[in-house]
N, C-alpha and C positions, 0 to 999 in steps of 0.2 A: 893605217895603210899598209905599214910593213907586215903586219900579222896577217892582213888579207893576202898580201902577195905571197907569204910563206904558205899559208893555206892552199891557195891557188896552184903553186907549184908542187906541192904534196900530191894534190888530187892528180896533177898531169902525169907526175911520175909514176903514181899508181896504177895508171892505164897500162903501162908496161908488163904490169904483174897479172893482168887478167888472161887467163888461159884462152888459148884460140877458139876451143871449144863454145865457151862461154860468151863469144862475141856473136855467135849464131843464134838467132831467137828459137828456131827449132830445137835447140838444146833444152831451153827450158820449159818448151812446150811438151816435150817427149817426157821431161822429167815429171812435170805436173800430171800428165795422164797415166803415168806409172803409178803416181800417188794416189790418184783418184781410184784406179782399178784395185790396189791395196786395200783402200778405203771402203769399197764396195764388197769386197771380201769380207770385210768385218761384220756385215749384216748377217752373216751365219754365225750366231754366238755360239761360243764354246761354254756349254752349261755342264759339262761333267762335274763330278765330285773331285775336289783337289785331293789327291791323296798326299801329296807333299805341299808345303809351304816355304818359302824363302823370303825373310824380309831383310833387305839391305839398307842399312842407316847411315846415310852420310853426315856424321855430327857437323853441323853448322854449313852445310851445303846448300845454300841459297840458290836462286836462279842464276845470279850474276855468277857464281861460283861454278855453276854447272857450264855456263857458255865459256868462260875464261877456261876451263878444263879442257874442253871440247877444242878450243883453238892451241892450245898448248898439246894436247895428244897428236893433233894434225902437225904441228910443227916438229916434233918429235920423229915424226914418220915422212918427213918430207912433203907433208900437204899442209894444210891450214884450215881456214873458217869453213871449207865445205866439208871437212871430215865429220864423221859420226862417232859418237860416243856409244858404248854398247847399249846404255839405257836409254838413248835416243831410239833405238831401233823396237823398242817396246811400243805395241799398237794402242794402247790407252794411256792418256795423261790426264791427270787431274790435278787441282791446286787445293792445299789444305790450309785453311786458317790457324795460326799457331798461338793466338794469344791464351795466356792462362787466366784463371777465373778472376784473377786480382792483379792482372798484368797485361797491359797493352803489348809490350815488347817481352817475350817469354824467356824462361830459363830452360836448362835441359831436364830438370827433374819433372815440373809440371808437365812438358811436353811429352816425355816418356811415359807419363803416367796415362795421358791421351791414347798415344798412338800404341801402347801395349795393353792398357787396361779397359780402354773404351770410355773412360770418364774424365772430363777436364778437372783439373785441381789447381790448389794455390801455387805460386812459385815457390820453390824450394822445397816442396813435400812429394814424397815418393809412394806412389801405390795406395793412396788414401784418397777420400773425396774431399770437396771443398770446403768441409765442415772442420777440417784439421787446420790449426795455424801454426805457421812455421815454428819451430823451437818450442812448442807447447806439448809436451808429451801426453799431459792429460786430456788432449782433445781428440786422441788418436782412437782410443777404444771405441769399437761399434762402427768406425768408419772406413775401416781396411776394404781395399777393393782388388779384386784378383785380376791376373793377366792373362793373355791368350796361350801363354806358356802352361799356366796352370788349367787351363781348360783342355789343353792338347794332353797332359799328363793324366788329368782325370779321365779321358776318353781312351786311355791305354797307349798313348802314343808315345814314341822316343823323341825328347827334346834335348836342346842344347843352347848354351851361350857362347858366343866367340866374340872377342874385341880386342882392338889395340889399345884401350885405355885400363885402367883397374877395374877388375870386375865387380868391385864396390862403388864405381863411377855412377853417377846419377842414371847415364844412359841406359846401361844394362841393368841396373839394380830393380828397377820399377818392375822388371820381370817377376821378381820373387820377394821382394821386400816392401815393408810398411812402415813408413818413417816421416815423422814430423819434421825432420832436417836432413837434407842429403848429404851433410858434411859428417854425419855420425858413422864413420867408416868402421871404427871399433869402438869399444867401451872407453877407450882412453882418449878419445875425442868427444865423449858426452860429458854434458854438464851433471852435477850430483843430484839435482832435481830430477832428471830425466831417468838417471839409473834408479833412483829411488821410488820413480813412479812406475816401474816394471817395464820401460821400453827398452828394446833389445837393439843392440848395433846392428849395422847392415851385413857386416861379413858374418856374423853368428846366424842371421836369418838366410843368409845365402846356403849354410850348411842344414840348417834345422827346417826351414819353411817348406821346401820341396826338396826331400833328401835324394829322390831317385832321378835327378837330371843326369842326362847320360854323358853329356860333355860340357865342361867348362873350360874355357882357354881365356886367358888376360893376363892382367898385372895386379899390383896391389898386396904382394905377399906378406909384406910387413904386419898388415891387419889380421893375419891369421895366427899369428906367433905371440907369445907372451912378451911383457915389457923388457927392452934391453937384451932380448936373445940375438946374438949376432946372425946376420944374414947368411945363408949358405953361400951365395955368390960375391956378395961383397962383405966379408968378414970384417973389415977394418973401418967401414963407413957407418958413422953414427946414426946418420939420416935414415938408413936402410934397416935399422934395427927393430925388432919387434914392438907392438905399441900397446898390447892387451893388459889390461889390470886385472882380468879375472884369471890369469896365468894358464888359460886353455890353449891348448893346440890345436886349432880347428881343423888342420891337415888329417891330424889324427881322429879326431870326432867324426870327419867326413867318411874317413875309412870305416871306422865303426858301425856308422849308421847303415851301412849297405847290408842286405839280405845275405844270409849264409849261403855260401856255394858260389856267390858273384865275385867276380875279379875287378879291383878298383885300383887303378894306377894313378901315381902322382908324379908328374915330370915338371922341370924348372927351367929347361932348355929344350931347343931342338934337338940336339944329339939323344937326349933322353927320349924324346917321342919316337924319333926313327929307329931307336934300338928296341922298340916294343913289338911284340908279335899281337897285333891289334885283333887278330881272329879270336884270341883269348881275353880280351879286355871287354868288360860290360860297363866299367864307368872309368871316365878320364878326367883328371883335374890338371891343368896346367897352368902354373902360376907364373906370370913373367914370361910365358911361352914366345919365341921369336920366330916361329915357321912361316914360310911363304906359302903362296897358294899351290904351287908345285908340289912342295913336301907334304902339304896337307894331303894333296891327291894321292900320294903314293902309300902313305902309311893310313889314312881314315876311311878309305874306301872299304875296308873290310873291317871296320869296328863293330863288334858284336859276334860277327861270323853267323853260323847257322841260317844262311841264305837271307838273312834280314837286311833290308837297305838302309845301311847307316854310314854317313861318311862326314869327315871335318875337313872343310878345305878354307885355306887362306886366312885373311883378315878384314877387318872393318875400315871404314873411313874415320875413325874416332879422333886422328889426329888433324883432320882438316880444321876443327874447331880450335884446337891449340894453336895451330899456325897463324888464324886469322886473329887470335887473340894477342898475339904477340906482334902482328902487324906484319908477319913474315909470310906475304902471299906466296913466294915460291915453295915454300914448304907444304902450304894449305893446298895449292894446286896440284903439285906432285901426287900428295896423297890422293886427291880425288882422282887422278887418272889411274892411279894403283887399284883404288876401289872399283873402278871402271873395267879394269883388267880382269878382276876377280868375278863380276858380273858377268863378262864375256865367257870365262870359264864355266860358270856356272849354267849359262845359256846352252853351252856345247854339250854338257853331260846330263841334262834333263829334257823332257819331252813338254810341248805345251798342252799335250793332252791330258796330262795328270799331275803338272806342277804348277802351282801359281806362285809368281815371282813378283814381289814389289820392291820398288827402290823408292826412297823419300829421304828427307831431312827432318831433324827436330825442329830447327829455326835456321834463320839466314843470319848475316852479318852486314854491318855497314861498309861493304867491300864492293868498290866498283872499278871499271876502267872505261875510259873514253879519250877525249881529246881530239878526236877527228882523224884516228890513226888510218893510215892506209892499207890496203889489202896486205897481207903478210908482214905487217909489222911485227917484230918480236913482242911476245904478250908481255915479256918484263921490260920492255923497252920504253924509250920517251916518245911522247906525243910529237908530231911533227912541226910544233909551233911553240913559241914562247909565250908566257902570261903577257898581256897587254896592261897589265897593272904593274908587275914588278921586274919585267922582263927578264924574267928567268925561266929556263926549261923545265919541264915537270915529266913525271913519267905517266903512263897511261893508267897503271895501276893507283889508286888512292883509297884512303879509309876516311869515313867521316870523323872518327875520332881514334885515338890509341896512341900508342907509345913513338909513334913516326914524326909525332909534332916537334920540331927543332927550329930555334931561332939563332942565326949567326950573326954577330953583329949588328943585332936589332933587325934583321932581315931572315926572310925565309932562306932555308939552306939552299946552294946552288948545287941541284943533283948531280950535274955534269962532273962535279969535283970528287964525287963518291962513287964506289961499285955498287950500282944499283941492280945489278945481275946476280950479285953474291946471294947464296942461300939464307944468309941471316940478316940481308937488308931489311930495315924496317921502312915500309911505303910511308911516305908523308902523308899525316892527317890534319884534319881542319881543328880539332878540339885534343888538347893534351890529357891523356889518361894514360895510368900505368898499364892498363890491359883495355884492349878495344873490346867494345860491346857488341851484343848481338843486333840484329836487326828485327824489324816487325812484319815485314811483308810476308805474304804466302809463301809456300814452299811447292815445289812439283812433287806429284806422285805418279810413277811410270809403273804400269802393270802389264803383264804378261801370263796367259794361261787361263784355266779354268775360271768362269766368272770375273775375269780381269774388267770387263765392261761395267762391273759396279763401281768402279774406280772412275769417275766422269765428273766434269764441271767442277763447281767449287763445294767443298765439303768442310766441315769441321773436322779437326784432326783426330778427335776421337772416334769418327765413323771408321776408321781404318781397320782396326781389329775386327769389327763386327763385320765388315764385309769379307775379311780373310777367313774368320770363323763359319760365315754361312757358306763360303765355298767349300770349307772342308768338313763341313757337318759335324763341328765341335761346337762347345758351348750351350748356351740355353735356345738360340734360336735354330732348331732343327725340326721344325714342324714340315718342310720340303722334302726332308731325307725319308728314305727308307732303307731297311735292313740288308736289302739286295745292293744299295747303291753304296753302303758304308766300306770305306776301303779297311781291309783286314791287316794290311801291312802297317808298320810303324811310321810315324811320322816324326820328321825331325824339324824344329824350328829354331833356326838360327837368327837369334835377335841380335842386331847390332853387328853382326858378322855374317861371315860367309859360312854358313853351317848348312850342308846340302844333304838331301837324302837321295842316294844313288839307287836305281833300280835297273 
């Protein structure tokens, strides 16, 4: 009875949070009519050839994360549930089924192979078909599958990878690598049988498989240098030392692989990037680059010069996944808001007439928020009720499993005694695990620009790159294209990042 009273009181109090305009039924009717008019305009389909493609990948950005990030963004700007994310404004939305060929709940490697290579694969494998068994190097030969990045490069386009994770992480590496194990970052992480079997580590494949990727920005520098070589930025930290057993310096190998007369620049911090004259740079490798969207805009918009439209902007939402795995929802949601801010910048700098932008996620997480919270309740706040079982309060945000499981004196921890709004707070979970797991539900796909209507309804995740390639007249499915319609300017493909082509 007490719980029911508290719930009723919360609803009565929330009435004061309702904006005056929303009390008028005409407000909602006008809003619906405007939405209807916008929907009717979409009947005039944009069937232009996409000169530019942008793929924004929020790692682990499930639908519940999108919704919570929308509320957070609103609350950061004095609004709330009624606010809009930039991705919310994309006119076409679909759902993608994320399962791997051997997994109901997927991992980032199998999903990356799907949305980059157009082929579903086994959990833990990269850029290979389901004929490859994880850890089995000898199953790889002949099972390699190529990505939309390679399709674009073979069509003469400029391509790039930008990520807030390691560039050898599962999410970006399916764009260029073929591996029976997502963790084979360098040969120092590979077992002897894999090395003897002729399999290459992922960092080496970054340099060798597609040597003319114009832009590579991310982390994971230690996998590029010989074992025990001190790091340039953290010379006294053992964990940052090089890991390669073959003694190779892959940054040097990256430079040497470039055509004569082309300028290849390597930077490892933002200052180095901003110091470059990018009108004279043909290839850029940034390892552990920490630049933001505005800085990327300042320097990258002239990369390559010569009137060719190439630019590097911002970063990805790679850390959404990391925040959720640690049960730190605040970190995950702020990262999602930052990704959305970058999407907004890209939207302002491109045209729907020639740029297809797609926003999606590789998978979801067991992240949720609820508890009958009233309108305007802080997204990181408490539910307005106590548990009617253990009589303790609980936060609106919870996880199905993860490190937030805590028992104090034989009972669930009383969250009112801790700082649950702290950035490092680990939200309570139902099952104790050192790392929270992915979720198995579908993820959203938002699309804007030429042929965006091809992303509709419910799709297999591997459909995404096929639709994008069709829109840009690259890859094998080009029967609908003609020479006159094919774009002559370079195409910049930013996988897992904010890699923009500016015209």
